[in-house]
C-alpha positions in Angstrom: 304.1 176.7 54.7 303.6 177.1 58.0 300.0 177.6 59.4 299.4 180.1 62.4 295.8 179.4 63.6 294.4 181.9 65.7 291.2 181.6 68.3 289.6 185.1 69.3 287.9 184.4 72.2 285.7 185.9 75.2 283.5 183.7 77.5 283.1 181.2 74.7 284.2 177.9 77.0 280.8 176.4 76.3 281.6 175.9 71.9 285.5 177.0 72.3 286.7 173.7 73.0 285.1 171.6 70.2 286.7 174.1 67.4 290.4 172.9 69.6 289.0 169.3 69.3 288.6 169.8 65.4 292.4 171.5 65.3 293.3 168.6 67.0 291.8 166.3 64.0 293.5 168.0 61.2 295.4 166.5 58.3 297.7 169.3 58.1 301.6 168.4 59.7 301.2 170.0 63.4 304.9 170.8 63.2 303.7 173.6 60.4 301.1 174.2 63.0 301.2 177.6 65.2 298.4 177.7 67.3 297.4 181.4 69.2 294.8 181.8 71.4 293.7 184.9 72.7 291.2 185.4 75.3 289.6 188.8 76.3 289.6 188.9 79.9 286.6 186.4 79.6 284.8 185.7 83.2 284.0 181.9 82.4 286.2 178.9 81.8 287.5 180.3 78.6 291.2 181.1 79.1 291.4 177.8 81.1 290.4 175.6 78.1 292.6 177.4 76.5 295.8 177.0 79.9 294.5 173.0 79.1 295.2 172.8 75.4 298.8 174.4 75.9 299.1 172.2 78.0 298.3 168.7 76.8 299.4 169.3 73.4 301.8 172.0 73.2 304.5 169.9 72.7 302.4 168.3 69.4 302.2 172.3 67.2 305.2 174.0 66.3 304.1 176.6 69.1 301.2 177.0 71.2 300.5 180.3 72.7 298.1 181.8 74.4 297.7 185.7 74.9 295.9 188.3 76.7 293.3 191.1 75.2 293.4 193.8 77.4 290.8 195.6 75.3 288.2 192.5 74.7 286.6 193.0 71.2 287.6 191.3 68.3 289.4 193.7 66.6 292.2 194.4 69.6 292.4 190.5 69.5 293.4 190.3 66.2 295.5 192.8 66.1 297.2 191.0 69.3 297.7 187.6 66.9 298.9 189.9 64.1 301.7 191.2 66.4 302.8 187.9 67.7 302.1 184.9 65.1 305.4 183.9 62.7 303.6 181.8 60.0 304.0 182.2 56.6 300.0 182.5 56.8 296.9 183.0 59.1 293.8 181.4 59.2 291.4 183.1 61.2 288.3 181.2 63.1 285.5 182.5 65.1 285.2 180.6 68.9 281.6 179.6 67.7 283.5 177.5 64.3 283.4 174.1 63.6 285.8 172.7 61.2 285.9 169.3 59.1 289.7 168.0 59.2 290.6 168.7 55.6 290.2 172.8 56.2 293.7 173.4 56.7 294.9 171.0 53.7 292.4 172.7 51.7 293.3 176.2 52.6 297.1 175.3 52.5 296.6 173.7 49.1 294.9 177.2 47.2 297.5 179.8 49.0 300.4 177.4 48.0 298.4 178.1 43.9 299.0 181.3 44.2 296.6 183.3 46.5 296.5 185.4 48.9 293.2 185.4 50.3 291.1 182.5 50.1 287.8 180.6 51.9 284.7 178.8 51.4 281.3 177.8 52.1 279.8 178.6 55.9 276.8 177.3 56.3 275.0 177.5 59.9 274.4 174.7 62.6 272.8 173.8 66.0 274.3 172.3 69.1 270.9 170.2 69.4 268.2 169.0 67.2 265.2 170.0 68.6 262.3 171.2 66.3 262.5 175.2 67.7 266.4 175.9 66.9 265.4 173.8 63.5 263.0 177.2 62.9 265.6 179.4 64.2 268.6 178.2 61.9 265.6 178.4 59.4 265.4 181.6 60.0 269.1 182.5 59.9 270.5 180.1 56.9 267.5 181.6 54.8 268.3 184.3 52.1 265.3 186.6 52.8 265.7 186.4 56.7 269.9 187.0 57.2 272.0 187.6 54.0 273.0 186.7 50.4 276.4 186.8 51.6 278.9 184.8 49.4 280.3 182.2 51.8 276.4 181.4 53.1 275.8 180.2 49.3 278.2 177.1 47.4 278.4 177.5 44.5 281.9 177.6 41.4 284.5 178.7 42.5 284.7 182.3 42.2 286.4 186.0 43.7 283.9 187.6 45.8 283.8 190.7 47.9 284.5 188.9 51.4 285.1 185.4 52.9 284.2 183.6 57.0 286.8 181.9 58.6 289.6 182.7 55.5 293.1 182.1 55.3 295.6 185.1 54.5 299.4 185.4 53.2 301.6 187.4 55.3 301.6 189.6 52.5 298.2 190.8 52.7 298.4 192.4 56.1 302.2 192.9 56.2 300.9 195.4 53.7 297.0 196.3 54.4 298.0 196.9 58.1 296.5 196.1 61.4 292.6 196.2 62.3 290.7 198.9 63.4 290.0 199.0 66.7 287.2 201.5 66.3 284.5 199.2 65.0 283.6 196.5 67.1 281.8 194.1 65.1 282.9 195.3 61.6 286.2 194.7 61.5 286.0 192.3 59.2 284.0 194.7 56.3 286.7 197.2 57.0 289.4 194.9 56.8 288.1 193.1 53.6 287.1 196.3 51.7 291.3 197.7 52.6 292.4 194.4 50.9 290.3 194.6 47.6 291.8 198.5 47.7 295.1 197.2 48.3 295.2 194.9 45.1 294.3 191.8 46.5 291.6 188.8 45.2 289.5 187.1 47.5 288.9 183.9 46.6 285.9 181.7 47.3 286.3 177.6 47.0 283.4 175.4 46.9 285.3 173.0 48.9 286.5 175.1 51.3 283.7 173.7 54.4 283.8 175.9 57.4 280.8 176.1 60.4 279.0 178.3 62.4 276.7 177.8 65.3 273.3 180.4 64.7 272.4 181.3 68.2 270.5 179.1 70.7 267.6 181.3 71.7 266.0 184.0 70.0 266.6 186.6 72.1 270.5 185.7 71.8 269.7 185.9 67.9 268.2 189.4 68.2 270.8 190.4 70.5 273.2 189.6 67.9 271.2 191.7 64.5 270.5 194.8 66.8 274.0 194.9 67.4 274.7 193.9 63.8 272.7 196.4 62.4 274.1 199.2 65.2 278.2 198.4 63.9 277.2 199.1 59.5 275.4 202.2 61.1 279.0 203.2 63.6 280.8 202.2 60.1 279.3 204.7 58.1 281.5 207.5 60.1 284.3 205.7 59.5 284.8 203.2 56.1 281.5 204.2 54.5 282.8 202.7 51.2 282.8 199.2 52.7 278.9 199.6 53.5 276.9 197.8 50.2 273.4 199.2 50.5 271.9 196.2 51.0 272.4 196.0 54.6 270.8 199.5 55.0 267.6 197.4 54.0 266.8 197.2 57.0 266.9 200.6 58.4 264.8 201.4 55.0 262.2 198.9 56.0 262.3 200.0 60.0 261.6 203.7 58.8 258.6 202.7 56.3 256.9 201.0 59.5 256.8 204.5 61.5 256.2 206.9 58.1 253.5 204.7 56.8 251.8 203.9 60.2 251.6 208.1 61.0 249.5 207.8 57.5 247.5 205.5 58.5 247.0 207.1 61.9 246.1 210.2 59.7 243.8 208.7 57.6 245.7 207.5 54.6 246.3 203.8 55.0 247.1 202.4 51.4 251.0 202.9 51.7 250.8 200.8 55.1 248.3 197.8 53.4 250.5 198.4 50.2 254.6 197.6 52.4 253.1 195.4 54.6 250.9 193.8 51.8 254.6 192.9 49.6 256.7 192.2 53.2 254.0 189.2 54.2 254.4 188.1 50.7 258.0 187.9 50.7 257.8 186.5 54.2 255.4 183.8 53.6 257.4 182.9 49.9 261.0 182.8 52.1 259.4 180.2 54.6 257.8 178.0 51.6 261.4 178.2 50.0 262.7 177.4 53.6 260.6 174.5 54.2 261.0 173.1 51.2 264.8 173.2 51.7 265.5 171.9 55.3 261.7 170.7 56.2 259.4 172.0 58.5 259.4 171.7 61.6 256.6 172.7 64.4 257.6 176.1 64.7 257.9 176.7 60.6 254.4 178.6 60.8 256.3 181.6 63.0 258.8 181.8 60.0 257.2 185.4 58.8 257.3 186.5 62.5 260.9 185.6 63.1 261.6 187.3 59.6 260.2 189.8 61.2 261.9 190.3 63.9 264.8 190.0 62.8 264.6 192.5 60.1 263.3 194.8 63.0 266.3 194.0 65.1 268.7 194.9 62.4 267.2 198.0 61.4 266.2 199.7 65.0 270.3 199.1 65.5 270.9 200.3 62.3 269.0 203.7 63.7 270.6 203.5 66.7 274.1 203.5 65.4 273.3 206.8 62.6 271.7 208.8 65.8 274.6 208.0 67.8 278.5 209.2 67.4 281.3 207.9 65.6 283.2 205.0 67.5 285.7 205.3 69.6 288.9 203.0 69.8 287.9 201.6 73.3 283.4 201.7 72.4 281.7 198.3 74.0 
């Protein structure tokens, strides 16, 4: 099976080289790997990293191509891949990803067994082991703080709704078509919804592991959450069926804060006390679970505040998206 290993990047010179180093360590035969490196008009050294890899290792693989993404966004970049790849299957990796040496080999084994889409466990990692970054990581990986998506939690082989860093047989995209370029951040939600609607199963396997770098700063994390919430709302204009009610909980929380705050100003404080009391109880429970699982750091006591900021940023983003017009193909 010929694999197409693809990376779509925009200003990722600090992380994408690490992923390419992981590619060089793969146990899968290099002559069975096509490498497509797609640059979205980066203003840093990302394209230079790609070109250096092509120059130094191009002869070792079936093919190494550096391609341009004039649309700059992720869905535009993935469609550049779909127009140019020649492999039997394509593995989609984020520029912030890291993969173990057996990543391609294990994906290939599951696809060879008859599956069409597969992937596995995707824990978050940090680039520097400091108390503050460990605390950000704990907030990001907590089920209360971020997500209950299947790929965030390991377990048994099972059929799932979505996968991160997935491997796809060519037949999948030949059937479903390209990524929706109107969706800048939720193109994967839309695509995997369409894949399921087309009758393909998506399989999770605990032996397939990849990693994702957590945002290094609180500002970066909150910006990411805001934009995730914003684009979830925009997706409701385009493919509402792929948006689970779970994604709208932070928006409901923000609306609850506003409503109960107004009532409290009018002298009806009981609803605000109930909402904030319940939230504080869940936040403290989430902090305790994280501390027991990952160990406490010097900033663990701040996790309830981090939970609130994460949820508020996501919810405000969703409200902003709901109040804006449907997305255009070129919207940034």
